[in-house]
N, C-alpha and C positions, 0 to 999 in steps of 0.2 A: 528366874535367876537363882533364887534361894534353893529351889529344888535341884537345879543343875549342880550347884556347889555341894549340896548334901550328897547327891549321887556320886560326884567326883571323889569326895572324901571317903564314902563308904565303899567305893570300888577299889581302893588301895589294898586292903587286906585280901580280898579275893584274887586280885591280880598277882600279888606277891606269893600267895599260897599256890596258885595254879602254876606259875613259873618254877617255883621251888620244887614242888612235887614232881613236875615233868623232868627236871634235870636229875633230881635225886634218884628216881627209879631207873633212868638210863644207867647211872653209875652203879646202882645196887644190882641190877640184873647182870651188868657186865662183870661185876665182882663175883656173883654167884656162878658165872660161866668161866671163871678162872682169871679174869683180868683185874689186878689190884690198882691200876693206874689212878682211877678216880679216888680211891681210898687214900693213896699216898699223896694225892694233891689236895686232900682235905675237903673233898666235895661230897663225901657220903654223910651229909648233914642236912637237917631241915632249917638251918640258919640261912635266911634269904640273902644276907649280905655276901655269902659265898657264891651265890648263883646269879645275882641280878646284874644285867648289863644296863647301865643308865639310859642309853639311847633306846634300846629295845623296850625298856620299861615304860618310858614316856610315849613311845610310839603306840604301845598298847592302850594307854590312857586316851590319847587323842585320835588315833586312827583305827583302833580295834585290831591292829596287826602288830605283833611284837615278838620278842625273843629274849632268852636269857643267855648267859655265857655257856657255850657248849661244854658238857662234861668231857674231859679227855678219856679216850678209849683206845686201847691197843688191841685190835682183833687177833693179832698173832699170839696173844696169850690165851685165847679161848680154847677150851677143851675140844670143842667142835666149831670150826671156823664159821661155816655157813649158818648153822643153828644159832651160834652166838650173835652174829650180826642181825639176823632176823628178830630174835627175841629182844635184843638190846634196843633195836630201832623202834620196835612196836611198844616198848615199855613206857616211853614218854607219853605218846598219844593215848595209850590204854589207861594210864594212871589218871589222866585228865578226864577221860570218859567216865571212869569209876567215881572220881571225885564229884563230877556233875550229877551222877546218879545219887550219891550220898546226900548232896546238897538238896536235890529234889525231894528225897524221902523226908529229910528234916523239915523242909518247907511245908510239906503236906501235914506233918505231925503238928507243927506250930500253928498252922492254919486252923486245926481242929481244937486248939486250946481256947478256953473261955477268955483268956487275956491276950489273944492274938493282936488286938488293936493296939495294945501298949508295946508290942514287940515289932513295930513297923521297921525300925532300923535293921534289926536282925533279919527280918524277912526280905528286906531289900538287898542285904548283903548276900543272902542265899540265892536270890534270883540272879544277882550279878555273878555269883560263883558259877551258877549253871551256864550263863552266857559265855563267860570268859574261858571256862574250861572246855566247853564245846568248840569255841572258836579256835583255841590252841590245838585241840585234837584235830579238827577238820583241816586247819591250815597245814599242820605237820604231816598229814596224810597225803598231801599233794605230791605226786611222784617226780619232783624236780629237785636235784641236788642244790643245796646241802640238806634239804628237809628229810625227815625220817621216812616218808613214804617212798622215796627213791631207793634208799638202802634196803627197805623191805622188798620192794618190787623186783629189783634187779638181782636179788639173791634167791628168788624163787622162780625167776624166768630162766629158760635155757641159755647156755653160754653164747649162743649166736647173737644175743642182744647186747653183748659186752661192748661193741663198738658204739651203739647208741648211748649206753651208759657213759662211755668215755667222752663223747661229744657233749652230753648234757652236763657232765662235771666241769667241762671247760667253760660253758656258757650259762650254767644254771643260775648263778647269782644275778647275772644280767637279765635273764628271763624273769626271775622273780621281781626284780626292781621294775621291769617293764610292766608286768602284770599289776603290781601295786599302783603304778603311775596311771595305767589305763583305768583301773577301778576308781581312782580318785578323780578321773576326768568324767565319770558318770557312766562308764561302760562296765557293768558288773561281771567281769570274767572270773575273778576270785570269789566275789560275793555271790555269784550265781551258783557256786557249789557250797560255800560256807553258810550262806543265809538259810537255804532250805534244810541243810543238815542241822543247824542250830535250832531252827524253828520246830522241826519234827521231833528231835530228841528232847529239846527243852520242854515242849508241851507234854511229851510222854512222861518225862521225869517229874516236872513241876506241876502239871495239870493245866487244863485249858484256861481256867479262870484265875490261875495264880501266876502263870508265866507270861512274860512279855518280851518283845524285842522290837 
């Protein structure tokens, strides 16, 4: 029980950082592509209070699926419409992937330290950072609206798939809710993709003996 409470407490900073970085880089890349909407909305900041959705935050803690408040983006401001959407959509998951890599490198460095035993809380936070960033990355790469993967996919596919995109946009949220519900019923549709993704890259980044899930 005590270990579970400790893990819960130490998971809060990694979750906040993962969600904040994800949304910040959506806004930052959009800004670099010509859209100042996120900047004018005060979202180009690493202050988590500007990005956190309370329900999505607690869902992440208890269900390992969560979300932040989406950064507002107006793609019609982009210098290059299609390129802007592709880069902006991939910026969030990409930033989480890189943050997981950085967390893994730091974890390996600390593990080699002669005082690593005294740094257990920090090592646990880094392990949780790897897990949550990879979960957020994998979840958002799913090509179902409103997730980032759908924006990326349908802007690199030929235009003949636009009708499929339209239909998915109409029902995407219901599809996601259904997938999460089915996962919680013990049929790992989502986790069948997310779990192996997290385990492979988590072990690669953090090391076989250091990483756990």
